[in-house]
N, C-alpha and C positions, 0 to 999 in steps of 0.2 A: 585404804581407798581402792576401789575396783578399777581395773584397766578398761575404760570404755572405748569402744570403737565407733567411728563415725566422724562427721564433719561438724565443726562448731558453726555457730551462726555467723561469725565474722568471716570464716572461710567461704561459706555459701554466698554471702553478700559480695565478697571480692570476686568470685567466679561470675556472678550475675553482672557485676559492673564491667568486667572485662568483655563479656559477651555483648553487652550493650554498646560499648565503645567500638568493637569490631564491626557490629552491624551498622552503626552510624557512619562508618567509613565505607562499607561495602554497598549499601543500598543506593546512594546517589550514582555510584559508578555503574551499577546494574541498570538503573533507569536510563542513563545516557546510552548504554549499550543497546538497550531495547529500542530506544528512539532511532538510533543509527540503523539498526536492523530493519525496522519498519520503513524507514526512508529508502533504504536500498531495495527492499521488496516493492515499494511503490514505483520506483524507477523501472525495475524489471517488469512490473505489471503493465506500465504504460508502453514499454517496448513490445511486450506481447500483444497488447491491444493494437498498436500500430501495425505490427506484422500480420495479425489476423485481419485487420481492415483492408490491407493491400491484397492479401490472398482472397478475401471475399470479393473485392472489386474485379480481380482477374477471373475468378470463378464464375461470377454473375455480372458480365459486362453491361447487360441491359439495365441493371439496377445501380451500378457504381458502388459507392461506399454504402454500408448499411444505414438504415434510418435510425436504428437504436442499437445499443451495445448488446442487448439481449439476443439479437439475431446471430451474434458471433459464437454464442455458447450452445448448450443443448444438454438434455438429460443423459444420464448414464444407464444403459448403453445408448449411443447416439447414432442416428442415421443422418448424414449430411443432406441438407436442402437449403433453400433460400431463407427459410424462416427458422432454421436450426442448423447453423453451418458447422458446428462441432469443431471450431477452430480455436476456441479459448476456454480455459477453465471456467466452469459455470459460476463459481464464486465471484470471479472477476466480472463476468458478463452480467451478473446480478447487481454489480456496483460497489462491492466492498471486499477488502482483503487486507489483512495485516494492519489493522488500525487506520486504514485509509479508505475514503469514499471516492469512487470514480464516477464522473459525470460525462456523458457523451452528448454532444450537440451537433446535429447534422444540419445541412443547408436546406433541407426540405424539398430539394429538386429530385426529379427522376430522369436520367440517372444522376445520382448524387456525386458531385465532384469535390466537395469540401466537407470537412468535419473538424471538430475540436474535442479533445478529451482532457479533462483536468483531474488531478488527484490531490485531495485535501485531507489533512489529518482529521479523524473523527473527534479527537479530543486534543486540540492544540496544546503543546507543551507536555503532554503525557504520552500520546501515541506517535507523535511526530511534530516537527516544527515547520519544515519547508513545504511549499505547495509546488506541484509539478504540472506541466501541461505540454501538449503536443498537438499537431494537426496533420494534414495530409502530406506535409513535407517530411514527416518522421523525425523532426528535430525536437528534442526534449528541452524545454526551458524550465528554469527554477526561480521561485521567489523565496529567498531564505527566511523571510519573516512570516510567510504564509498568508499574506494579505490578499494578493490577487496576482495570478500568473497569466501573462499574455505573451504574444509572440515578440514583444519588445523586452521581455525579461531576459536575464542572462541565460546563455546556452549552457547545458550540462557539459562538463568536460569529461 
């Protein structure tokens, strides 16, 4: 009998089974980690939006807070003006970043004294679970089930 080199079918099946077991353990952990990272990014984005809104209202006191979130961003390179303030990453100013969609609601007055911004997962359960919101008070509220975030929701700690 010749001395054959290589793996038997049983050995290959055993290796594939071990790889499948390891991936079955690792994938859910990876997905939870990605959701946590997206949620942390959403909170940071809302803080950035709040900071940009306050800076805009101080820079353009006759306008108050911006009418839309687009006014806080701008193209690259950016020259600051009331319609392109260059205060916020343009991806956030367009309303989406890191699996979250951000919606700006102004009060419609001039000068604007109030606003609300919400961040909701684009694919609940996959890109995030919690919904976040804030207003001109710069206090971030959270709704852990992602149904509806309001100023009556718990405050982020």
